[in-house]
C-alpha positions as CSV (number, residue, x, y, z in Angstrom):
1,M,-15.1,-12.5,23.6
2,S,-17.0,-14.4,27.1
3,P,-20.6,-15.9,26.6
4,E,-23.6,-14.2,27.1
5,S,-24.8,-14.8,31.2
6,D,-28.0,-16.8,29.5
7,D,-25.5,-19.3,27.6
8,I,-22.9,-20.2,30.4
9,P,-23.5,-24.2,30.9
10,N,-24.0,-25.4,34.4
11,E,-21.6,-26.8,36.8
12,R,-21.3,-30.2,35.7
13,A,-21.5,-29.3,32.2
14,Q,-18.4,-27.2,32.7
15,Q,-16.6,-30.0,34.3
16,L,-17.1,-32.4,31.7
17,L,-16.4,-29.5,28.8
18,R,-13.1,-28.9,30.9
19,I,-12.4,-32.7,30.5
20,L,-13.0,-32.7,26.6
21,V,-10.9,-29.9,26.1
22,E,-7.8,-31.0,27.9
23,Q,-8.2,-34.2,26.4
24,Y,-8.3,-33.2,22.6
25,I,-5.4,-31.0,23.6
26,R,-3.3,-34.3,24.2
27,D,-4.6,-36.1,21.5
28,G,-6.4,-34.1,18.6
29,Q,-9.0,-36.8,18.7
30,P,-13.0,-36.2,19.3
31,V,-13.7,-37.5,22.6
32,G,-16.3,-39.8,23.1
33,S,-18.6,-40.3,26.0
34,R,-16.7,-43.2,27.4
35,T,-13.5,-41.6,27.6
36,L,-15.5,-38.6,29.3
37,S,-17.4,-40.7,31.8
38,R,-13.7,-42.3,32.5
39,E,-12.4,-39.2,33.4
40,F,-14.6,-37.2,35.0
41,G,-14.4,-39.3,38.3
42,M,-18.3,-39.8,39.2
43,N,-21.1,-42.1,38.1
44,L,-22.6,-40.8,35.2
45,S,-24.4,-42.7,32.2
46,S,-23.9,-42.8,29.0
47,A,-27.0,-40.9,28.2
48,T,-26.6,-38.1,30.8
49,I,-23.3,-37.6,29.4
50,R,-24.4,-37.1,25.8
51,N,-27.4,-35.1,26.8
52,V,-24.6,-32.4,28.3
53,M,-22.6,-32.9,25.0
54,A,-26.1,-31.9,22.8
55,D,-26.4,-28.9,25.2
56,L,-22.8,-27.9,25.0
57,E,-23.2,-28.2,21.1
58,E,-26.3,-26.5,20.5
59,M,-24.7,-23.5,22.5
60,G,-21.7,-23.6,20.5
61,F,-19.1,-24.7,22.5
62,V,-18.2,-28.4,20.6
63,S,-18.9,-29.8,17.6
64,S,-19.2,-33.3,15.9
65,P,-17.6,-33.9,13.1
66,H,-19.2,-36.5,10.9
67,T,-16.2,-39.1,11.3
68,S,-16.7,-39.8,15.0
69,A,-19.0,-40.1,17.5
70,G,-16.9,-38.0,19.7
71,R,-16.7,-34.2,19.9
72,M,-14.0,-31.3,19.9
73,P,-13.7,-27.7,21.2
74,T,-15.3,-25.1,18.7
75,N,-13.0,-21.7,19.3
76,K,-16.2,-20.7,21.6
77,G,-15.6,-23.7,23.6
78,Y,-11.6,-22.7,23.9
79,R,-12.3,-19.3,24.8
80,F,-14.7,-20.5,27.5
81,F,-12.0,-22.7,28.8
82,V,-9.1,-20.3,28.7
83,D,-11.2,-17.9,30.6
84,T,-13.2,-19.7,32.9
85,L,-12.3,-23.5,33.5
86,L,-8.1,-22.9,33.0
87,K,-5.8,-23.8,35.9
88,I,-2.6,-22.5,35.3
89,R,0.4,-24.5,37.0
90,P,4.0,-23.1,37.8
91,L,6.2,-23.9,35.4
92,E,8.7,-26.9,36.3
93,T,11.9,-25.7,37.5
94,S,14.0,-27.0,34.7
95,A,12.1,-24.8,32.3
96,V,12.3,-21.9,34.5
97,Q,16.0,-22.5,34.3
98,V,16.4,-22.9,31.1
99,I,14.6,-19.6,30.3
100,Q,17.1,-17.7,32.5
101,Q,19.9,-19.0,31.3
102,G,18.8,-18.5,27.7
103,L,17.9,-15.0,28.5
104,I,21.6,-13.8,29.9
105,P,23.0,-11.3,27.8
106,Q,26.0,-12.3,25.7
107,T,26.8,-9.2,23.6
108,D,25.1,-5.3,23.4
109,D,23.2,-6.5,20.7
110,P,19.6,-6.6,21.5
111,K,19.1,-8.2,18.0
112,A,20.8,-11.2,19.8
113,L,19.0,-11.5,22.7
114,V,15.6,-11.0,20.9
115,S,16.9,-14.5,18.5
116,A,17.5,-16.1,21.5
117,A,14.2,-15.3,23.0
118,S,12.8,-16.3,19.6
119,R,14.4,-19.5,19.7
120,M,13.7,-20.4,23.4
121,L,9.8,-19.9,23.4
122,S,10.1,-22.8,19.9
123,S,12.3,-25.1,21.9
124,I,10.2,-25.0,25.0
125,T,6.8,-25.3,23.7
126,Q,7.3,-26.9,20.1
127,L,5.3,-24.1,18.5
128,A,7.0,-21.2,16.8
129,G,8.3,-18.7,19.2
130,V,7.9,-14.7,17.7
131,V,9.6,-11.7,19.3
132,T,9.7,-8.2,18.0
133,L,12.9,-6.2,18.0
134,P,12.8,-3.5,21.0
135,R,11.2,-0.2,19.3
136,Q,13.7,2.7,20.3
137,T,12.0,4.4,23.4
138,H,14.2,7.8,22.8
139,T,15.6,8.6,19.4
140,E,18.1,11.2,19.1
141,L,18.9,13.1,15.8
142,S,22.8,13.0,15.1
143,Q,23.5,13.9,11.4
144,M,21.3,15.0,8.2
145,E,22.7,14.3,4.6
146,F,21.0,14.9,1.3
147,L,22.0,13.7,-2.5
148,S,19.9,14.5,-5.2
149,L,18.7,12.3,-7.2
150,S,16.8,12.7,-10.5
151,D,12.6,13.6,-11.2
152,N,12.9,16.2,-7.9
153,R,13.8,13.2,-5.8
154,V,16.3,13.5,-2.8
155,L,18.0,10.7,-0.8
156,A,18.0,11.3,2.8
157,V,20.3,9.9,4.7
158,L,19.5,10.3,8.7
159,V,21.9,9.0,11.0
160,T,20.1,8.8,14.9
161,N,21.6,7.7,18.4
162,G,25.2,8.2,16.9
163,R,25.3,5.0,14.6
164,E,21.9,3.8,13.4
165,I,21.4,4.7,9.9
166,Q,18.0,5.4,7.9
167,N,18.2,6.6,3.9
168,R,14.6,8.0,3.3
169,V,14.0,8.7,-0.7
170,V,12.1,12.0,-0.7
171,Q,9.6,13.6,-3.4
172,L,10.2,17.7,-3.6
173,D,8.4,20.3,-5.7
174,R,11.4,20.8,-7.5
175,Q,14.9,19.9,-8.6
176,Y,17.2,21.0,-5.7
177,S,21.4,21.5,-6.8
178,S,23.8,19.7,-4.7
179,E,24.9,23.4,-2.9
180,E,21.4,24.1,-2.0
181,L,21.4,20.7,-0.3
182,R,24.5,20.8,1.2
183,R,23.4,24.2,2.5
184,A,20.0,22.9,4.2
185,A,22.2,20.2,5.9
186,N,24.7,22.4,7.6
187,Y,21.4,24.3,8.8
188,L,19.5,21.6,10.0
189,N,22.7,19.7,11.7
190,D,23.8,23.3,13.1
191,Q,20.1,23.7,14.7
192,F,19.0,20.1,15.7
193,A,21.6,17.7,16.0
194,G,21.7,16.2,19.3
195,R,18.0,16.9,20.1
196,D,15.3,14.2,20.2
197,I,13.5,13.5,16.9
198,N,10.0,14.2,18.4
199,E,11.3,17.4,19.3
200,V,12.9,18.2,16.1
201,R,9.3,17.5,14.6
202,A,7.8,20.3,16.7
203,Q,10.8,22.4,16.3
204,L,10.0,22.3,12.4
205,L,6.5,22.8,12.9
206,Q,6.6,25.9,15.1
207,E,9.7,27.5,13.1
208,L,7.3,27.3,10.1
209,Q,4.5,28.5,11.7
210,Q,5.7,31.2,13.7
211,T,9.4,32.2,12.1
212,R,8.5,32.2,8.5
213,E,9.2,36.1,8.5
214,H,12.2,35.5,10.0
215,L,13.7,32.3,7.2
216,N,14.8,33.1,4.2
217,Q,13.9,31.1,1.5
218,G,16.5,28.5,1.5
219,M,15.6,28.0,5.5
220,I,12.1,27.7,4.7
221,D,13.3,24.7,1.8
222,A,15.6,23.5,4.5
223,V,12.8,23.1,7.1
224,R,10.2,21.7,4.9
225,L,12.9,18.9,3.4
226,A,13.5,17.9,7.0
227,Q,9.8,17.5,8.1
228,Q,9.4,15.1,5.2
229,V,12.4,13.3,6.4
230,V,11.6,12.9,10.0
231,A,7.4,12.5,9.7
232,P,5.9,10.2,11.9
233,E,5.0,8.2,8.7
234,A,8.2,7.7,8.0
235,S,9.7,6.2,11.5
236,D,6.6,4.6,12.8
237,G,5.7,1.4,12.3
238,R,9.2,-0.3,11.7
239,M,8.8,-2.9,14.1
240,E,10.1,-6.2,12.8
241,Y,10.4,-9.6,14.3
242,V,12.4,-12.8,14.8
243,I,10.5,-16.2,14.5
244,A,11.8,-19.4,15.2
245,G,10.2,-23.0,14.9
246,E,7.6,-22.4,11.9
247,T,8.4,-26.1,11.2
248,N,7.0,-27.4,14.5
249,L,3.6,-26.2,12.9
250,M,3.7,-29.0,10.5
251,G,3.2,-31.5,13.2
252,F,-0.3,-31.0,14.0
253,A,-2.9,-32.5,11.5
254,E,-4.8,-29.2,11.7
255,L,-2.4,-27.1,10.1
256,S,-0.7,-29.8,7.7
257,N,-2.7,-29.1,4.8
258,V,0.2,-28.3,2.1
259,E,-1.8,-25.4,1.1
260,K,-2.7,-23.7,4.3
261,L,1.2,-24.1,5.1
262,R,2.1,-22.4,2.5
263,R,-0.3,-19.4,3.3
264,L,0.9,-19.2,6.6
265,F,4.8,-19.5,6.4
266,E,3.8,-16.4,3.2
267,A,2.3,-14.5,6.3
268,F,5.7,-14.8,8.5
269,N,7.7,-13.8,5.4
270,Q,5.6,-10.7,4.7
271,Q,5.3,-10.0,8.3
272,R,2.9,-7.0,8.0
273,D,-0.4,-8.6,9.4
274,I,1.3,-10.6,12.3
275,L,3.2,-7.3,12.7
276,H,-0.1,-5.7,13.1
277,L,-1.6,-8.0,15.3
278,L,1.3,-7.9,17.7
279,D,1.2,-4.3,17.4
280,Q,-1.9,-4.4,19.4
281,S,-0.4,-6.3,21.8
282,L,2.0,-3.8,23.1
283,G,0.1,-1.7,25.3
284,A,-1.8,-4.8,26.7
285,D,-1.3,-5.3,30.4
286,G,0.4,-9.0,30.3
287,V,-0.7,-11.6,28.4
288,Q,-3.2,-11.9,25.7
289,I,-4.7,-15.0,23.8
290,F,-6.4,-14.7,20.3
291,I,-7.6,-17.8,19.5
292,G,-8.8,-18.8,15.9
293,Q,-11.0,-16.2,14.2
294,E,-10.3,-13.6,16.8
295,S,-6.9,-12.6,15.4
296,G,-8.7,-11.2,12.5
297,Y,-6.8,-12.7,9.9
298,T,-8.2,-15.7,8.0
299,I,-4.7,-17.2,7.3
300,L,-4.7,-17.8,11.4
301,D,-8.0,-19.1,11.8
302,D,-7.2,-22.1,12.8
303,C,-4.2,-20.8,15.5
304,S,-3.9,-19.6,18.5
305,I,-1.4,-16.7,19.4
306,V,-0.5,-15.8,22.9
307,T,1.1,-12.7,23.7
308,A,2.9,-10.5,25.7
309,P,4.5,-7.5,26.0
310,Y,8.7,-6.9,27.4
311,M,9.4,-3.7,28.7
312,L,12.7,-1.2,28.7
313,D,12.2,1.5,31.3
314,K,9.3,1.1,32.5
315,E,8.0,1.7,28.7
316,A,6.5,-1.4,26.4
317,V,9.2,-1.6,23.5
318,G,8.0,-4.7,22.1
319,V,6.0,-8.0,22.2
320,L,6.6,-11.9,22.3
321,A,4.2,-14.3,21.0
322,V,3.7,-17.9,20.8
323,I,2.1,-19.5,17.8
324,G,0.4,-22.7,17.4
325,P,-2.8,-24.7,16.8
326,T,-6.3,-23.4,18.5
327,R,-5.6,-27.2,20.6
328,M,-2.4,-25.8,22.2
329,A,-1.7,-26.7,26.1
330,Y,-2.7,-23.0,27.5
331,E,-1.7,-24.0,30.8
332,R,1.8,-24.4,30.0
333,V,2.2,-21.8,27.2
334,I,0.5,-18.6,28.8
335,P,3.2,-18.8,31.9
336,I,6.1,-19.5,29.6
337,V,5.4,-16.5,27.4
338,D,4.3,-14.3,30.6
339,L,7.7,-15.6,32.7
340,T,10.0,-15.1,29.2
341,A,8.6,-11.2,28.6
342,R,9.3,-10.7,32.3
343,L,12.9,-12.3,31.6
344,L,13.4,-10.7,28.7
345,G,13.0,-7.3,29.8
346,A,15.2,-7.7,32.9
347,A,17.6,-8.5,30.5
348,L,17.4,-5.5,28.3
349,N,17.3,-3.6,31.1
350,G,20.4,-4.9,32.8
351,K,22.2,-4.7,29.1
352,G,25.1,-2.4,28.9
């Protein structure tokens, strides 16, 4: 995502680009040469600044709207600014204290802590705050029960970690009686209750491959049924998120188009695309920034997303993010996201 080496502005152009981006982030208005000259702090003629701006525009770092003589940064300009020119300042003490206080666990419910983190991100940044619920690092099978449905289908009730209940409908190749399903559940609970779900998957596969001759048909049917119930595709990809502050985005002119807002809020509600984007950040080392089209989703072309994973028992289990316009205050949002991710992980690790 970095510019090619022969497409990097010289030092003076970089300074002017930094001033232009910072000014545009503050005001949301195209920046003219007079403003740049005043902010630059050194005597530069308007002609020199116009030449530099023309060069930056040719390289794709700025654009010039038809309605103004000023210029505004492109997504490429924002990317160069974030990667090369941005100076991250320490967060003010008051913001750090707000985050610390907001992430003191009040209950044993991780969702309550995640919701608090989402609201806090939104409140401090005045943008949209998103936090995914923590994935289970260890899932222990407690119990399986089966209920016969019509059309060769079975409702499987899966209890994990002693209290978490998941219901799954499984399509089978024949109709099974209630007695067959009861025997299957008894056999599986006797064999696998109390074991890690990944271990159960491996053991089921091994039983079918190696000990088929020692299993009667009822046991074989039970193992096949259980394989479908605990298949990775049945349980993975269940990441959910909590979002707060979506309406903050209505205050930005570039996002205030009614149709654009409708589609953006629809994407927030459907969750799928945004979850896929956040999922990419789960294995990231610290903060990641997606600017405009870098997200890969057209609906987010006018947005930037700053993400960071949070850890539980030294394993990344979730992601938090701030979503806003591309002209967000990166120098402030980045340390807020970074600190909140670390404090949320610490709070979850210290809980209970």
